[in-house]
C-alpha positions in Angstrom: 0.0 0.0 0.0 2.9 2.3 0.3 2.7 5.5 2.2 -0.7 6.5 0.9 -2.7 7.5 4.0 -6.0 7.9 2.2 -5.8 4.4 0.7 -4.9 3.0 4.1 -7.8 4.7 5.8 -10.1 3.5 3.1 -8.9 -0.1 3.4 -9.3 0.0 7.1 -12.9 1.3 6.7 -13.6 -1.4 4.2 -12.1 -4.1 6.5 -14.1 -2.8 9.4 -17.3 -2.9 7.4 -16.5 -6.5 6.2 -16.0 -7.6 9.9 -19.3 -6.0 10.9 -21.1 -7.6 8.0 -19.6 -11.0 8.8 -20.6 -10.6 12.5 -24.1 -9.9 11.4 -24.2 -12.9 9.1 -22.7 -15.0 11.9 -25.7 -14.2 14.1 -27.9 -16.2 11.8 -25.8 -19.4 11.8 -27.1 -21.5 14.7 -23.9 -23.2 15.9 -24.5 -22.3 19.6 -27.8 -24.3 19.8 -26.1 -27.4 21.2 -23.1 -25.7 22.8 -23.6 -22.1 24.0 -20.8 -19.7 23.0 -19.7 -21.3 19.8 -19.4 -19.1 16.8 -17.5 -19.4 13.5 -15.5 -16.3 14.2 -15.8 -15.1 10.6 -14.2 -11.7 11.4 -11.1 -13.5 12.6 -10.3 -14.0 8.9 -10.1 -10.2 8.5 -7.8 -10.0 11.5 -5.5 -12.7 10.3 -5.4 -10.9 6.9 -4.4 -7.7 8.8 -1.7 -9.5 10.8 -0.1 -10.9 7.7 -0.6 -8.2 5.0 -0.8 -5.0 7.0 0.7 -4.7 10.5 0.1 -5.6 14.1 -1.0 -2.1 15.2 -3.5 -2.0 12.3 -4.8 -5.4 13.3 -5.4 -4.1 16.9 -7.0 -1.0 15.7 -9.4 -3.0 13.5 -10.1 -5.3 16.5 -11.0 -2.2 18.6 -13.3 -0.8 16.0 -15.0 -4.2 15.5 -15.4 -4.7 19.3 -17.0 -1.3 19.9 -19.1 -1.2 16.8 -20.3 -4.8 17.2 -21.3 -4.0 20.8 -23.2 -1.0 19.7 -24.9 -2.7 16.8 -25.4 -6.3 17.8 -24.3 -7.7 21.1 -24.7 -4.9 23.6 -21.9 -3.5 25.8 -22.4 -6.3 28.4 -20.6 -8.7 26.1 -17.7 -6.3 25.4 -15.4 -7.4 28.2 -15.7 -11.0 27.0 -15.2 -10.2 23.4 -12.2 -7.9 24.2 -10.5 -10.5 26.4 -10.8 -13.1 23.6 -10.0 -10.7 20.8 -6.9 -9.2 22.4 -5.5 -12.6 23.4 -6.2 -13.9 19.9 -4.6 -11.1 17.9 -1.6 -11.0 20.3 -1.0 -14.7 19.8 -1.5 -14.6 16.0 0.9 -11.6 15.8 3.6 -13.7 17.7 3.0 -16.9 15.8 3.0 -15.1 12.5 6.8 -14.7 13.0 7.4 -18.4 13.5 8.9 -19.9 10.4 6.9 -22.7 8.9 3.5 -21.8 10.4 0.8 -21.2 7.9 -2.0 -18.6 8.2 -4.3 -21.5 8.8 -2.3 -22.8 11.7 -2.0 -19.3 13.1 -5.7 -18.8 12.8 -6.4 -22.0 14.6 -4.3 -20.9 17.5 -6.1 -17.6 17.4 -9.5 -19.3 17.6 -8.4 -21.3 20.6 -6.9 -18.3 22.3 -10.1 -16.3 21.7 -12.0 -18.9 23.6 -9.4 -19.0 26.4 -9.7 -15.3 26.8 -13.5 -15.3 26.9 -13.7 -18.2 29.4 -11.0 -16.6 31.6 -13.0 -13.4 31.6 -16.2 -15.3 32.4 -14.4 -17.0 35.3 -13.3 -13.6 36.7 -16.6 -11.9 36.3 -18.8 -14.8 37.6 -16.3 -16.1 40.1 -17.0 -19.6 38.7 -13.8 -21.6 38.4 -15.8 -24.6 37.2 -16.1 -22.9 33.8 -12.6 -24.2 33.1 -14.2 -27.6 32.4 -15.9 -26.0 29.4 -12.5 -25.1 28.0 -11.6 -28.3 26.2 -14.8 -28.3 24.0 -14.4 -24.5 23.3 -10.8 -24.9 22.4 -11.6 -27.7 19.9 -14.4 -25.6 18.4 -12.1 -22.6 18.2 -9.4 -24.6 16.4 -11.9 -26.0 13.9 -13.5 -22.7 13.3 -10.1 -21.0 13.1 -9.0 -23.5 10.5 -12.1 -22.6 8.4 -11.5 -18.9 8.7 -7.7 -19.3 8.2 -8.3 -21.2 4.9 -10.6 -18.4 3.7 -8.1 -15.7 4.8 -5.2 -17.5 3.1 -7.1 -17.7 -0.1 -7.9 -14.0 0.0 -4.3 -13.1 0.8 -3.1 -15.2 -2.1 -5.0 -12.9 -4.4 -4.2 -9.6 -2.7 -0.4 -9.6 -2.1 -0.1 -6.0 -3.4 -1.8 -4.8 -0.1 1.2 -6.0 2.0 2.5 -3.2 4.1 6.0 -1.9 3.3 8.6 -2.6 6.0 
């Protein structure tokens, strides 16, 4: 993208809109009927895209925009601490793992999905003072890894077609 601030702002606006649209679509996919709390995490694909092709500060900015706007539009602000805990842990881990040679975006996304669930359950344990929620972790981590693989595959496919968006170092 070079040093073109207007293009960067426009791209970030577009990516934020995509994350919000994916979050809205995700509300209509009934994965959490059998297991409460499970979602595909479709917007994770945008964040993995940002971690790989843009930069980590931009990925965190996109996460912050998504968190606040999603809370305002869809989930309410009561869900914000849980989403923030999961999102920050997920993006931080993906940013670290992206530097590990040999790991693909799919693998990094899987780890991000699992980390998101760890962050959310940890926040729930703190807020509710219910340590027994840790028993729910195994199932949620598995779901996070499966959903992370799906979003990672999609993100990797998109990145393959948009290498020109890679941030200059």
